[in-house]
C-alpha positions in Angstrom: 4.2 145.9 80.2 5.1 149.2 81.9 8.6 149.5 83.2 8.1 153.2 83.9 5.3 155.5 82.7 7.6 156.5 79.8 9.2 153.1 79.1 7.3 150.0 78.1 8.5 146.4 77.2 6.3 144.6 74.5 6.9 140.9 74.9 6.3 138.2 72.2 6.6 134.4 72.3 10.1 133.1 71.6 10.3 132.3 67.9 12.6 129.3 68.4 15.6 128.4 70.5 18.3 131.0 70.2 19.4 131.0 73.8 17.1 130.9 77.0 15.9 134.5 76.7 13.8 136.0 74.0 14.7 139.5 72.6 13.3 142.5 74.3 11.6 145.3 72.3 10.9 148.6 74.2 8.7 151.4 73.7 9.6 155.0 74.7 6.6 157.0 74.9 5.8 160.8 75.6 2.9 163.1 74.7 1.4 160.7 72.3 4.7 160.2 70.4 6.6 156.9 70.6 9.8 155.2 69.5 10.6 151.5 69.6 13.8 150.2 70.6 14.6 147.1 68.6 12.0 145.1 66.7 12.4 141.5 67.5 12.0 138.5 65.0 10.3 139.0 61.6 7.7 136.3 62.1 4.1 137.0 62.5 3.9 135.7 66.0 6.6 138.2 67.0 5.2 141.2 65.2 1.6 140.9 65.8 1.6 141.2 69.6 3.8 144.4 69.3 1.4 145.9 66.8 -1.5 145.1 69.1 0.3 146.8 72.0 0.8 149.9 70.0 -2.7 150.2 68.8 -3.8 149.7 72.4 -1.8 152.7 73.6 -4.1 155.8 74.4 -3.0 159.4 73.5 -1.8 162.0 75.8 -5.2 162.7 77.3 -7.0 159.7 79.1 -10.0 158.5 77.2 -9.2 160.5 74.0 -9.1 157.4 71.9 -6.1 159.1 70.0 -3.7 156.3 68.7 -0.1 156.6 69.6 2.1 158.0 66.8 5.2 155.9 66.4 8.0 158.0 64.8 11.1 155.9 65.0 12.3 152.4 65.3 15.9 152.4 66.7 17.8 149.3 66.1 20.7 148.6 68.3 22.3 146.2 65.8 21.6 144.3 62.7 21.0 140.6 64.1 17.7 139.3 63.0 16.4 138.8 66.5 16.6 142.6 67.0 16.1 144.1 63.6 14.1 141.3 61.9 10.7 142.9 62.6 11.6 146.4 61.7 10.6 146.5 58.1 7.1 145.1 58.9 6.6 147.5 61.7 7.6 150.3 59.6 5.1 149.4 56.9 2.3 149.2 59.5 3.1 152.4 61.5 5.1 154.8 59.0 7.9 155.0 61.7 11.5 155.6 60.4 14.2 153.0 61.1 17.4 154.5 62.7 20.5 152.4 62.8 24.4 152.8 62.8 26.0 153.0 59.2 28.0 149.9 60.0 25.1 148.0 60.7 23.3 149.4 57.8 26.0 148.1 55.5 26.1 144.6 57.3 22.3 144.3 56.9 22.4 144.7 53.1 24.5 141.8 52.5 22.0 139.2 53.8 23.5 136.4 52.0 27.0 136.7 53.5 28.1 134.4 56.3 27.5 136.9 59.2 27.0 135.4 62.8 23.4 136.0 63.9 23.3 134.8 67.5 21.4 131.9 66.1 23.5 128.6 65.9 21.6 125.9 63.8 22.8 122.4 63.9 23.5 121.0 60.5 20.8 118.4 60.7 18.1 120.8 61.3 17.7 121.9 57.6 14.2 123.2 58.0 15.3 125.5 60.6 18.3 126.7 58.7 16.0 127.4 55.8 13.8 129.5 58.0 16.6 131.5 59.3 17.7 132.2 55.8 14.4 133.5 54.8 14.2 135.6 58.0 17.6 137.2 57.3 16.2 138.1 53.8 13.3 139.7 55.7 15.6 141.5 57.9 17.6 143.0 55.2 14.6 145.0 54.0 14.8 147.0 57.2 16.8 149.7 55.2 17.8 152.6 57.2 15.9 155.8 56.9 18.3 157.6 59.2 21.8 156.8 60.1 22.9 157.5 63.6 26.0 157.1 65.6 27.5 158.1 69.0 26.8 161.7 69.8 23.5 162.0 67.8 20.3 162.4 69.6 16.7 161.2 68.8 13.7 163.2 70.0 10.6 161.4 71.2 7.8 164.1 72.1 9.7 166.0 74.9 12.2 163.4 75.5 15.9 163.0 74.3 17.6 159.8 73.6 21.4 160.0 73.3 23.0 157.5 71.0 26.2 155.7 72.3 28.6 153.9 70.2 29.1 150.5 71.9 31.0 148.2 69.4 32.1 144.7 70.3 29.1 142.3 69.9 28.9 143.7 66.4 31.2 146.6 65.0 28.3 149.1 64.8 26.4 148.1 68.0 24.8 151.2 69.7 23.3 151.6 73.1 20.7 154.4 74.0 20.4 156.7 77.0 17.0 158.2 77.7 18.1 161.3 79.7 14.9 162.3 81.3 14.4 158.8 82.9 18.1 157.9 83.4 17.6 154.6 81.5 20.1 152.8 79.5 19.1 150.5 76.6 22.0 148.2 75.7 20.9 145.9 73.1 23.2 142.8 73.2 26.0 144.8 74.8 24.7 144.1 78.2 22.2 141.3 79.0 20.0 141.1 82.0 21.2 137.7 82.8 24.5 136.0 81.7 26.9 137.2 79.2 26.7 137.9 75.4 28.7 136.1 72.7 31.5 138.2 71.3 32.9 137.1 67.8 36.4 137.8 66.7 37.0 140.2 63.9 35.7 141.0 61.4 32.4 140.4 62.9 33.0 141.4 66.5 35.9 142.7 68.6 36.6 141.8 72.4 38.9 144.9 72.9 36.2 147.3 71.7 33.6 145.4 73.7 35.7 146.1 77.0 36.1 149.8 76.0 32.3 149.9 75.4 31.4 148.7 78.9 33.7 151.2 80.5 32.0 153.9 78.2 28.6 152.8 79.6 29.8 153.4 83.1 30.2 157.1 82.4 26.3 157.5 82.2 24.4 158.1 85.5 21.9 155.5 84.7 19.4 154.3 87.4 18.0 151.4 85.2 19.4 149.3 82.5 17.0 147.6 79.9 18.8 144.9 78.1 18.4 143.3 74.7 17.6 140.0 76.5 16.5 139.3 80.2 15.1 141.4 82.9 15.8 145.1 83.7 18.8 145.9 85.9 18.6 148.4 88.9 22.2 148.3 90.0 23.6 149.5 86.7 27.1 150.2 87.9 27.5 146.9 89.6 26.2 145.0 86.7 28.7 146.7 84.3 31.7 146.1 86.7 30.5 142.4 87.0 30.7 142.0 83.2 34.2 143.8 82.9 35.4 141.5 85.8 34.1 138.5 84.3 36.0 139.1 81.0 39.2 139.6 82.8 38.6 136.4 84.7 38.0 134.6 81.3 41.2 136.0 80.0 43.1 134.8 82.9 41.6 131.3 82.6 43.0 131.3 78.9 46.5 132.5 80.0 46.7 129.9 82.8 45.6 127.2 80.2 48.2 128.3 77.7 50.8 128.7 80.2 50.2 125.0 81.4 50.5 123.8 77.9 46.7 123.2 77.5 46.6 125.8 74.8 44.6 123.9 72.1 41.5 125.7 71.2 39.2 122.6 71.6 40.8 121.7 75.0 40.3 125.1 76.3 36.6 124.9 75.2 36.1 121.7 77.0 37.8 123.0 80.1 36.0 126.3 80.3 32.7 125.3 79.1 32.4 121.7 80.3 28.5 121.6 80.7 27.3 124.0 78.0 24.4 123.2 75.9 25.6 121.8 72.7 23.6 124.3 70.6 25.6 127.0 72.2 29.1 125.5 71.6 29.6 127.5 68.3 29.1 130.7 70.1 31.4 129.6 73.0 34.1 128.7 70.5 33.8 132.2 68.8 34.0 133.8 72.4 37.2 132.1 73.0 38.6 133.1 69.7 37.6 136.7 70.6 39.5 136.7 73.7 42.5 135.0 72.0 42.5 137.7 69.3 42.7 140.5 71.9 45.4 138.8 73.8 47.4 138.1 70.5 46.9 141.8 69.7 48.3 142.8 73.1 51.2 140.4 72.8 50.2 138.1 75.6 49.9 134.8 73.5 51.1 133.6 70.1 49.3 131.2 67.7 51.6 128.4 66.9 49.7 126.9 64.0 46.5 127.2 61.8 43.3 125.3 61.6 40.2 124.7 63.5 42.0 123.6 66.7 45.0 125.9 66.8 47.6 125.8 69.4 48.2 128.9 71.5 51.5 129.5 73.5 53.0 132.0 75.6 55.3 134.4 73.4 
């Protein structure tokens, strides 16, 4: 699906429920050269339509029959819905995988308990085993090139700037296509709704807020998110997310100040009608906000455990 002549979205069916929106995979193309931004899940149903799309792309001159040369697969972060298909796509195309060094390290330890934006109920053992197998497949997407903020990736005559945007994960990157004014944000910004931010060591709400402010400094006319539709009013979207996080913090501070500072009480009050499959992520998000507020001296943790009590200092 063409977004602009140089930017395409390559859809695939949702592999399974991990939220209402499937992960986006983008193709940046110029002069017969191309780069993928993210790679989707590692299952055949996700990889096949993307390979078919690449194979169907013509070269620089119409009717030449020249196949597109994919040179890079740039991974915004290590989660399996964004990085999972990278190794299979590399094998099929010869493209080099680029990612942040922090994400490359996290990717290598696929057996570790690292949140993956996939919250599987305990009773769904078959699905849990599939996710474990997919994490193993994702770990094969070892980095051919490590990139970080300030680096650039060339695609034909185009230049993609790498931007450090930690928060959702500690090595998350966003990408800015200079010639088009397009921001690719992975899970730092979604087309609809908000992304889950985990508390340290897997994520960081304070860093996330700084990342949103950093993205505001780019003169972007279009934002291509990791999930959901493209966003045209980029500045407004970024400010809405910043305002939303500040409002959430105020909700927490109000609850704590009124003596309703138990974690599970705040979870029920703030997310009263949330799909139960997303409660784990919502709980992590509250913990991320609470960690930030603790570090700023605005709340204190009274006790330990799964339902800790938070109070004003």
